[in-house]
C-alpha positions as CSV (number, residue, x, y, z in Angstrom):
1,M,-1.5,29.9,-37.4
2,I,-2.6,33.3,-36.6
3,K,-5.8,34.8,-37.9
4,S,-7.1,38.2,-38.2
5,K,-10.7,39.6,-38.3
6,N,-11.6,42.9,-39.5
7,I,-13.7,45.1,-36.9
8,K,-13.6,48.6,-38.5
9,K,-11.5,49.8,-41.5
10,G,-7.9,50.2,-40.0
11,F,-8.9,47.9,-37.5
12,S,-8.0,44.2,-36.5
13,I,-8.3,41.2,-33.8
14,S,-5.7,38.7,-34.2
15,R,-6.4,35.5,-32.4
16,S,-4.0,32.1,-32.2
17,V,-5.9,29.2,-34.2
18,Q,-5.1,25.6,-34.0
19,S,-5.7,22.9,-35.8
20,A,-6.4,19.5,-34.1
21,K,-3.5,18.0,-35.8
22,E,-1.3,20.8,-34.8
23,Y,-2.9,20.1,-31.1
24,G,-2.1,16.7,-31.4
25,N,1.7,16.3,-32.9
26,E,2.3,19.6,-30.2
27,Q,1.2,17.1,-27.3
28,E,3.2,14.0,-29.1
29,Q,6.4,16.0,-29.1
30,K,6.0,16.5,-25.6
31,I,5.1,13.3,-24.2
32,A,7.7,11.8,-26.5
33,K,10.1,13.9,-25.2
34,E,8.9,13.3,-21.6
35,I,9.2,9.5,-21.4
36,D,12.1,9.3,-24.2
37,A,10.2,7.6,-26.8
38,K,11.1,7.8,-30.4
39,R,8.3,9.6,-32.5
40,T,7.1,8.0,-36.1
41,P,6.8,9.6,-39.0
42,N,3.7,11.1,-40.2
43,S,2.1,9.8,-36.5
44,G,2.3,6.5,-38.2
45,A,-0.1,6.8,-41.4
46,T,2.3,5.3,-43.6
47,P,1.6,1.7,-44.7
48,F,5.1,-0.1,-43.1
49,M,5.0,2.1,-39.5
50,K,2.0,2.3,-37.2
51,G,1.6,4.0,-34.0
52,D,2.4,7.3,-32.7
53,M,5.9,6.6,-31.0
54,F,8.0,3.6,-29.7
55,K,10.0,2.9,-26.6
56,G,11.9,-0.3,-26.3
57,N,9.1,-3.4,-26.9
58,I,5.9,-0.7,-26.8
59,M,3.9,0.9,-29.4
60,F,2.0,4.0,-28.5
61,D,-1.0,5.3,-29.8
62,V,-1.8,9.0,-28.5
63,K,-5.0,10.1,-28.2
64,S,-5.5,13.9,-27.1
65,T,-8.3,16.3,-26.1
66,K,-8.9,19.6,-24.7
67,H,-12.5,18.3,-23.5
68,N,-13.2,16.3,-20.5
69,Q,-13.9,13.2,-21.9
70,F,-12.8,11.2,-24.8
71,I,-15.1,8.1,-26.6
72,L,-12.9,4.9,-26.6
73,T,-14.7,2.2,-29.2
74,I,-13.4,-1.5,-29.8
75,D,-12.5,-0.2,-33.2
76,V,-9.5,1.8,-31.8
77,L,-8.0,-0.8,-29.8
78,E,-8.7,-3.6,-32.0
79,K,-6.8,-1.3,-34.8
80,L,-4.0,-0.8,-32.1
81,E,-3.2,-4.0,-31.3
82,D,-3.4,-5.2,-34.5
83,D,-0.5,-2.5,-35.5
84,A,1.4,-3.2,-32.7
85,F,1.0,-6.9,-33.7
86,K,2.7,-6.5,-37.1
87,N,5.6,-4.6,-35.6
88,R,5.9,-7.0,-33.0
89,K,5.3,-4.3,-30.1
90,I,2.8,-4.1,-26.7
91,P,-0.1,-1.9,-27.6
92,I,-0.5,1.1,-25.2
93,L,-3.1,3.8,-25.9
94,L,-1.9,7.0,-24.0
95,L,-5.0,9.3,-23.3
96,N,-4.0,12.6,-22.8
97,F,-6.7,15.1,-21.4
98,T,-5.3,18.9,-21.3
99,N,-7.1,22.0,-19.0
100,V,-9.2,19.3,-17.2
101,K,-11.2,21.6,-14.7
102,K,-8.5,24.4,-16.0
103,T,-6.1,23.6,-13.8
104,M,-3.6,20.6,-14.9
105,S,-3.6,18.1,-17.7
106,K,-4.3,14.1,-16.6
107,R,-3.0,11.0,-18.5
108,W,-4.2,7.7,-18.4
109,V,-2.7,4.5,-20.5
110,V,-4.9,1.6,-21.6
111,M,-3.5,-1.5,-22.3
112,P,-4.6,-5.2,-23.1
113,Y,-5.3,-7.4,-19.6
114,D,-3.1,-10.1,-20.6
115,K,-0.1,-8.1,-21.2
116,F,-0.5,-6.5,-17.8
117,F,-0.8,-9.8,-16.4
118,P,0.7,-12.2,-18.5
């Protein structure tokens, strides 16, 4: 989305403004392509299909941020675990930090201990 701001009559500055939803959607598309996963319609916002993407027996929830931190609560993990259980999938939380220290992005994976060490 492009917005313009008039400075003086006849002059304007254009800048690109991307909503958090657009940013998250763009990041999900990139990650799904990289890991060859199938994206969930509406990012799991339907009552019958949850999660952001699936690959085999894994359900991914992707959280992307341009900041140096993401606050992870037990509520986020429990919701992911519950949604994955309903879909008979292994829950994976994929944290995507972009522009970390202005040089590169960092990605982390969070999953239940008992799924990693059965």
